[in-house]
C-alpha positions, 0 to 999 in steps of 0.5 A: 482491543487496541487499535493499529493504524489504517483501523485494524483491530488487534493484528500482530499483537506480540510480533516485532517488525524489521523496522523495528516499529510498533509490533505488526507494522512495517515501514514503506516509501509512498510517493517519496514519504516513508509510512508505517502500515499493518502487516499483510496488507496490500499496497492498494489497501496501504494507498487507499487507508492513506488517503490516496485514492488515485494510483494513476492517470489514464492516457488523456489524463483522468485520475485512475484507482482500484475498481476490482480489487482482484488483479482484473481491471488493472486500475491500481498499477503502480511502479514497486521498487522500480518495476512499473505497472505492477498491480498493487491489489496483488502485491502485499506490504514489505519493509523497505518496499517503494512504491509510486503512483502516478496519480 
């Protein structure tokens, strides 16, 4: 079994991606950095897997990150393609997506 980026095993073997990268991966922009992540994961999983635990800041400046993983707590809010307050745990990554955190 081969290991993909972010520790996924055997996912997407044999499928190409719109970015022409390794099978089963997509390219997106996280805080200005272009990264490759496995297809089908959420934006929250991509951020956490890339070592970004702080997604935004509270009104008092405290770092915030995902808590529930199902959209209820809204602590995982980020800006996606210029649209603020998107819940990253509910958004699946797609090629060319631009994600900005406030963390």
